[in-house]
C-alpha positions as CSV (number, residue, x, y, z in Angstrom):
1,M,80.1,87.3,-63.8
2,H,81.2,89.8,-66.4
3,M,78.7,92.4,-67.5
4,T,79.1,95.3,-69.9
5,R,76.7,98.2,-69.5
6,V,75.9,100.4,-72.5
7,K,73.6,103.4,-72.7
8,L,71.3,103.0,-75.7
9,F,69.0,106.0,-75.3
10,E,68.0,108.4,-72.5
11,G,67.4,106.2,-69.5
12,V,67.6,102.9,-71.5
13,Y,70.6,100.6,-70.8
14,L,71.8,97.4,-72.3
15,N,73.5,95.0,-69.8
16,H,75.4,92.3,-71.8
17,L,76.4,89.1,-70.0
18,P,78.2,86.8,-72.4
19,D,77.7,83.2,-71.7
20,R,78.1,80.1,-73.9
21,K,77.4,77.3,-71.4
22,F,73.6,77.2,-71.9
23,K,71.7,76.0,-74.9
24,T,69.3,78.9,-74.4
25,A,69.6,82.7,-74.3
26,L,67.7,85.2,-72.2
27,L,66.5,88.7,-72.9
28,S,64.7,90.8,-70.3
29,A,63.3,94.3,-70.3
30,N,62.6,95.8,-66.9
31,F,61.3,99.2,-66.0
32,I,62.6,100.2,-62.5
33,T,60.3,102.5,-60.6
34,P,60.0,103.6,-57.0
35,L,57.7,101.3,-55.0
36,H,54.7,103.2,-53.7
37,D,51.4,102.0,-52.3
38,Q,49.6,104.5,-54.6
39,T,51.0,103.0,-57.8
40,A,52.2,99.5,-57.0
41,A,49.0,97.7,-58.1
42,A,48.7,99.8,-61.2
43,Y,52.3,99.1,-62.3
44,A,51.8,95.4,-61.5
45,L,48.7,95.3,-63.8
46,I,50.3,97.1,-66.8
47,P,52.7,94.3,-68.0
48,A,49.9,91.7,-67.6
49,I,47.7,93.7,-70.0
50,L,50.6,94.4,-72.4
51,R,51.2,90.6,-72.7
52,R,47.7,90.2,-74.1
53,G,48.5,91.6,-77.5
54,T,50.3,94.0,-79.8
55,Q,49.2,95.8,-83.0
56,R,50.8,93.1,-85.0
57,F,49.7,90.2,-82.8
58,P,46.4,91.5,-81.3
59,N,45.6,88.5,-79.0
60,L,47.2,85.7,-77.0
61,G,46.6,83.2,-79.8
62,A,48.5,85.3,-82.3
63,I,51.3,85.8,-79.9
64,E,51.6,82.1,-79.1
65,E,51.6,81.3,-82.8
66,E,54.6,83.7,-83.3
67,L,56.4,82.2,-80.3
68,D,55.9,78.7,-81.8
69,R,57.4,80.0,-85.0
70,L,60.3,81.3,-83.0
71,Y,61.3,77.7,-82.0
72,G,59.2,77.7,-78.8
73,T,60.5,80.9,-77.3
74,S,58.8,81.9,-74.1
75,V,57.9,85.5,-73.1
76,D,56.5,86.0,-69.6
77,Y,55.6,89.2,-67.9
78,V,57.3,89.8,-64.5
79,V,56.6,91.9,-61.4
80,R,59.4,92.0,-58.9
81,K,60.4,93.9,-55.8
82,Y,64.0,94.8,-54.9
83,A,64.2,96.8,-51.6
84,E,62.1,99.9,-52.3
85,T,61.9,99.6,-56.1
86,Q,59.4,97.8,-58.3
87,C,60.6,96.1,-61.5
88,I,58.1,95.3,-64.1
89,G,58.5,94.0,-67.7
90,F,59.2,90.9,-69.6
91,V,61.6,87.9,-69.7
92,A,62.1,86.1,-72.9
93,V,64.0,82.7,-73.1
94,M,64.9,81.4,-76.5
95,P,67.1,78.7,-78.0
96,D,70.6,80.2,-78.4
97,D,71.4,81.0,-82.0
98,R,74.3,78.5,-82.0
99,Y,71.8,75.6,-82.0
100,L,69.6,76.9,-84.8
101,P,69.8,75.8,-88.5
102,P,72.3,77.7,-90.5
103,G,71.2,81.2,-91.3
104,E,68.5,81.3,-88.7
105,R,68.5,84.0,-86.0
106,L,66.2,84.5,-83.0
107,L,67.7,87.4,-81.1
108,E,66.4,90.0,-83.5
109,P,62.8,88.8,-83.9
110,V,62.5,88.1,-80.2
111,A,63.8,91.6,-79.4
112,D,61.3,93.1,-81.8
113,L,58.5,91.2,-80.2
114,V,59.4,92.3,-76.7
115,G,59.8,95.9,-78.0
116,E,56.3,95.7,-79.5
117,L,54.8,94.3,-76.3
118,I,56.1,97.3,-74.4
119,G,55.8,100.1,-77.0
120,D,53.0,99.0,-79.4
121,P,50.2,97.4,-77.5
122,V,46.8,96.6,-79.1
123,T,44.3,99.4,-78.1
124,A,40.7,100.3,-78.5
125,G,39.6,103.9,-78.6
126,G,43.0,105.1,-77.7
127,R,43.4,103.0,-74.5
128,F,43.8,99.4,-73.5
129,V,41.3,96.9,-74.7
130,P,38.5,97.0,-72.0
131,G,38.2,93.2,-71.9
132,Y,41.9,92.7,-71.3
133,F,41.9,95.3,-68.6
134,E,39.0,93.7,-66.7
135,S,40.3,90.1,-66.9
136,E,43.8,91.0,-65.9
137,K,42.5,93.2,-63.0
138,A,40.6,90.2,-61.8
139,N,43.7,88.1,-62.0
140,L,45.7,90.7,-60.1
141,L,43.1,90.8,-57.3
142,D,43.3,87.0,-57.1
143,D,47.1,87.2,-56.8
144,I,46.8,89.7,-54.0
145,R,44.1,87.8,-52.1
146,S,45.9,84.4,-52.5
147,I,48.4,85.4,-49.9
148,L,45.8,84.4,-47.3
149,D,46.1,80.8,-48.6
150,D,49.7,80.6,-47.3
151,K,49.7,81.6,-43.7
152,R,53.5,81.3,-43.4
153,E,54.0,83.8,-46.2
154,Y,51.1,85.9,-45.0
155,A,52.7,86.2,-41.5
156,A,56.1,87.1,-43.0
157,R,54.5,89.9,-45.1
158,R,52.5,91.2,-42.1
159,L,55.6,91.4,-40.0
160,I,57.4,93.5,-42.7
161,E,54.3,95.7,-43.0
162,E,54.3,96.3,-39.2
163,L,58.1,96.6,-38.9
164,C,58.4,99.1,-41.7
165,R,55.1,100.8,-41.4
166,G,55.2,104.2,-43.2
167,S,58.1,103.0,-45.4
168,N,57.9,101.9,-49.0
169,Y,59.7,98.7,-47.9
170,A,56.3,97.6,-46.4
171,V,54.6,97.7,-49.8
172,S,53.9,94.4,-51.7
173,R,55.1,94.0,-55.3
174,Y,51.5,93.7,-56.3
175,G,50.2,96.6,-54.2
176,S,47.2,96.4,-51.9
177,E,43.7,95.1,-52.6
178,A,42.2,98.5,-51.9
179,S,44.5,100.1,-54.5
180,A,43.8,97.4,-57.1
181,L,40.0,97.8,-56.7
182,K,40.2,101.5,-57.5
183,L,42.0,101.0,-60.8
184,R,40.3,102.4,-63.9
185,L,41.0,102.0,-67.5
186,R,41.7,105.5,-68.7
187,P,44.0,106.6,-65.8
188,L,45.9,103.3,-66.2
189,F,46.6,103.9,-69.8
190,A,47.8,107.4,-69.0
191,L,50.1,105.9,-66.3
192,Y,51.4,103.5,-68.9
193,R,52.4,106.3,-71.2
194,E,54.2,108.0,-68.4
195,L,56.0,104.7,-67.5
196,I,57.5,104.2,-70.9
197,A,58.6,107.8,-71.2
198,N,59.9,108.6,-67.8
199,T,61.2,105.4,-66.2
200,R,64.6,103.8,-66.4
201,L,64.6,100.7,-68.6
202,E,67.2,98.0,-68.0
203,L,67.7,95.5,-70.8
204,I,69.6,92.4,-69.8
205,Y,70.9,89.9,-72.4
206,C,72.6,86.6,-71.5
207,G,73.8,84.4,-74.3
208,S,76.4,83.9,-77.0
209,A,75.6,86.9,-79.2
210,P,78.4,89.5,-79.2
211,L,77.8,92.9,-77.7
212,S,77.7,94.7,-81.1
213,R,75.0,92.5,-82.4
214,V,72.8,92.7,-79.3
215,Q,73.3,96.5,-79.2
216,G,72.1,96.8,-82.8
217,A,69.1,94.5,-82.3
218,L,67.9,96.3,-79.2
219,S,68.5,99.8,-80.6
220,I,66.1,98.9,-83.4
221,A,63.6,97.1,-81.2
222,F,63.3,99.9,-78.6
223,G,64.3,102.9,-80.6
224,A,60.7,104.2,-81.0
225,L,60.0,104.4,-77.3
226,P,59.2,107.9,-76.2
227,R,61.8,109.1,-73.8
228,D,61.8,112.2,-71.6
229,V,63.6,113.2,-68.4
230,I,64.3,110.2,-66.3
231,P,64.4,111.0,-62.6
232,E,66.9,109.3,-60.2
233,L,65.6,106.5,-58.0
234,P,65.5,107.2,-54.3
235,V,68.0,105.6,-52.0
236,T,66.7,102.9,-49.6
237,E,67.3,104.2,-46.1
238,P,68.5,101.6,-43.5
239,F,65.9,100.6,-40.9
240,A,66.6,102.4,-37.7
241,G,64.0,100.9,-35.4
242,G,62.3,102.4,-32.4
243,D,63.0,102.8,-28.7
244,V,60.1,100.6,-27.6
245,I,59.3,97.0,-28.7
246,R,56.0,96.9,-30.6
247,R,53.7,93.9,-30.2
248,V,51.1,93.3,-32.9
249,E,48.5,90.5,-32.5
250,E,46.2,89.3,-35.3
251,R,43.5,86.6,-35.2
252,M,42.0,84.5,-37.9
253,D,41.0,80.8,-38.5
254,V,44.4,79.1,-38.2
255,S,45.4,75.8,-36.8
256,Q,49.0,76.8,-36.0
257,G,50.3,80.0,-34.5
258,K,52.8,82.2,-36.3
259,L,55.4,84.1,-34.5
260,G,57.4,86.8,-36.3
261,L,60.2,88.9,-34.8
262,G,61.8,91.9,-36.5
263,F,65.2,93.3,-35.6
264,A,67.0,96.5,-36.4
265,C,70.6,96.3,-37.2
266,G,73.1,98.9,-36.2
267,G,76.7,99.0,-37.5
268,G,78.8,96.3,-39.1
269,S,79.3,95.3,-42.7
270,T,76.7,93.7,-44.8
271,E,78.7,90.5,-44.9
272,A,79.1,90.4,-41.1
273,L,75.4,90.7,-40.6
274,L,74.7,88.2,-43.4
275,L,76.9,85.7,-41.7
276,G,75.4,86.5,-38.3
277,S,71.9,86.0,-39.6
278,T,72.9,82.7,-41.2
279,I,74.4,81.4,-38.0
280,F,71.2,82.7,-36.2
281,G,68.6,81.0,-38.4
282,G,69.6,81.0,-42.0
283,S,70.5,77.4,-42.6
284,S,69.9,73.8,-41.4
285,N,73.1,74.2,-39.2
286,S,71.8,77.4,-37.6
287,K,71.0,77.9,-33.9
288,L,67.2,78.3,-34.5
289,F,67.1,75.1,-36.5
290,M,69.4,73.0,-34.3
291,H,68.2,74.2,-30.9
292,V,64.7,75.8,-31.1
293,R,63.3,73.4,-33.7
294,E,65.2,70.2,-33.4
295,R,66.5,70.0,-29.7
296,L,63.6,71.7,-28.0
297,S,60.8,71.0,-30.6
298,L,59.3,74.4,-29.9
299,C,58.6,75.3,-33.5
300,Y,57.4,73.5,-36.7
301,Y,59.8,75.8,-38.5
302,A,62.1,78.7,-37.4
303,S,64.4,80.7,-39.7
304,S,65.9,84.1,-40.1
305,Q,66.5,86.4,-43.1
306,F,68.8,89.3,-43.4
307,H,67.3,92.0,-45.7
308,Q,70.5,93.5,-47.0
309,K,69.3,96.7,-48.6
310,K,67.1,97.7,-45.6
311,R,69.6,96.3,-43.0
312,L,67.1,94.4,-40.9
313,I,66.6,90.8,-39.7
314,T,63.3,89.0,-39.6
315,V,62.5,85.7,-37.9
316,G,59.5,83.6,-38.9
317,S,58.3,80.5,-37.0
318,G,55.3,78.2,-36.8
319,V,54.4,77.5,-33.1
320,E,51.7,75.8,-31.1
321,F,49.6,78.6,-29.4
322,S,50.6,77.4,-25.9
323,N,54.3,77.7,-26.8
324,L,54.4,81.2,-28.2
325,Q,56.0,82.9,-25.3
326,V,58.6,80.2,-24.5
327,A,59.5,80.0,-28.2
328,E,60.0,83.8,-28.3
329,D,62.2,83.6,-25.2
330,E,64.3,80.8,-26.7
331,I,64.7,82.6,-30.1
332,L,66.0,85.7,-28.2
333,S,68.2,83.4,-26.1
334,Q,69.9,82.2,-29.2
335,L,70.5,85.7,-30.4
336,T,72.0,86.6,-27.0
337,A,74.3,83.5,-27.3
338,I,75.6,84.9,-30.7
339,Q,76.1,88.3,-29.2
340,N,78.1,86.8,-26.3
341,G,80.4,85.1,-28.8
342,E,79.0,81.6,-28.1
343,I,79.7,80.4,-31.7
344,E,81.5,77.2,-32.4
345,P,84.1,77.3,-35.2
346,W,82.1,74.8,-37.2
347,E,79.0,77.0,-37.0
348,F,80.9,79.9,-38.4
349,E,82.5,77.9,-41.2
350,A,79.2,76.2,-42.0
351,A,77.5,79.6,-42.4
352,R,80.4,80.8,-44.5
353,A,80.1,77.7,-46.7
354,A,76.4,78.1,-47.1
355,L,76.6,81.7,-48.3
356,K,79.6,81.0,-50.6
357,N,77.6,78.1,-52.1
358,A,74.5,80.4,-52.6
359,Y,76.5,83.0,-54.4
360,G,78.6,80.4,-56.2
361,T,75.5,78.9,-57.8
362,V,74.0,82.1,-59.1
363,E,75.5,81.4,-62.5
364,D,74.1,77.9,-62.7
365,S,71.0,79.2,-64.5
366,L,70.1,82.0,-66.8
367,G,67.3,83.0,-64.4
368,G,69.7,83.2,-61.5
369,I,72.1,85.4,-63.5
370,E,69.4,87.7,-64.7
371,S,67.8,88.0,-61.2
372,F,71.1,88.8,-59.5
373,A,72.0,91.4,-62.2
374,L,68.7,93.1,-61.9
375,S,68.9,93.2,-58.1
376,Q,72.2,95.1,-58.4
377,L,70.9,97.4,-61.2
378,S,67.9,98.4,-59.1
379,S,70.3,100.0,-56.7
380,L,73.0,100.9,-59.2
381,S,75.4,98.5,-57.4
382,D,78.3,96.9,-59.3
383,D,78.5,93.9,-57.0
384,T,79.1,90.4,-58.5
385,P,78.8,87.0,-56.9
386,E,82.6,86.8,-57.0
387,K,82.9,90.1,-55.0
388,K,80.3,88.9,-52.5
389,I,82.2,85.7,-52.0
390,A,85.5,87.5,-51.5
391,R,84.1,89.8,-48.8
392,I,82.4,86.8,-47.1
393,E,85.8,85.0,-47.0
394,A,87.5,88.1,-45.6
395,T,85.0,88.6,-42.8
396,T,86.2,87.4,-39.4
397,L,84.2,85.9,-36.5
398,D,85.0,88.9,-34.3
399,E,83.4,91.2,-36.9
400,V,80.3,89.0,-37.0
401,I,80.0,89.1,-33.2
402,A,80.5,92.9,-33.1
403,A,77.9,93.5,-35.8
404,M,75.3,91.2,-34.1
405,R,75.8,92.9,-30.8
406,E,74.1,95.9,-32.3
407,V,71.0,93.9,-33.4
408,H,68.0,94.7,-31.3
409,L,64.4,93.6,-31.2
410,D,61.9,96.1,-32.6
411,T,58.6,94.3,-33.4
412,V,56.9,91.1,-32.5
413,Y,54.0,89.8,-34.6
414,T,51.8,86.9,-33.6
415,L,49.0,85.3,-35.6
416,L,46.5,83.4,-33.4
417,N,43.3,81.4,-33.7
418,E,40.1,83.2,-32.6
419,E,39.9,80.9,-29.5
420,A,43.6,80.7,-28.6
421,V,44.9,82.2,-25.4
422,A,47.9,84.5,-25.9
């Protein structure tokens, strides 16, 4: 992955990723702001309202007509979370200009449209249109509340909230229901004006157009944005963990128990911990899958995830209520086995192959390329999939074992039925 980064204006950057293997091109515009519970819901609501209309195209119907005219281009608003940053904005996907009739161009009009969505929204009385605000606020509340419909995802989120309580890492990309309910039209419009003036804006283009042309198009499309002093983003601090294991129990109407374990990581490289977590529970060849789920049938599912920026490992599992304790014991037993060096050569190589494949397929789609690039830009990292693969290949088994020996349990979260006996 080759990316050229150019500063267009104060706090506005173009990231050019030339690629000619797709029939489509992608342009995204992402404001990157610190993730805070006080502002997350408000920032999540803003792009949804902006997508409703511009001064030139004042409603969804007019926007869709313009997109149809632009050969079926799609423009979607996005709300994403990378570590302790919230990234909000738009992603446009259009036919690459190479496949258009002679003389036709899409980059420039699509860039203009995205620029208008951000900088020239339709307004009423000097603020957002009240009807757009109310309907999108209702949609946001539905999105926040829908987490309860997926108990697996809900349990995973609750574990992070308890594990990282007091940290911005615990905040959802959509914010909390309580914060969303408090949103009001006039303060939200004022926050929008602050956002477009005081927040770093990352523009990502992936397609066949040369850098000079993309730079010219985006300079025009975003040149009217008000820009002021752009503060630096805070650095995500590694999770240190506590001295005592915390146990959190929650009860609701569920037919299957959920067991979540959160681990603090000490030393060791990111790649060593990434490999260690993959051996632990990150693939179908992992110890949690092979032993806890398949051999012992203690869990309906059991997997681990290494949160690279925060340096912590979480385990999520679905368990019969009567098996919660024995499942926890066996999950910890598998971690101990790794820490004792009980790793077969094939397990290590399988984990290495799984990670190399994951990074090796990043460039198989425009979405994968854009998402990876934005994840690195959110922390001002210059990593590429190739660099990640090279470091994974260079990491030894001894380094993995040493890193995993410093992993220790910090928080246990269980989700039970009202009648279940813990």
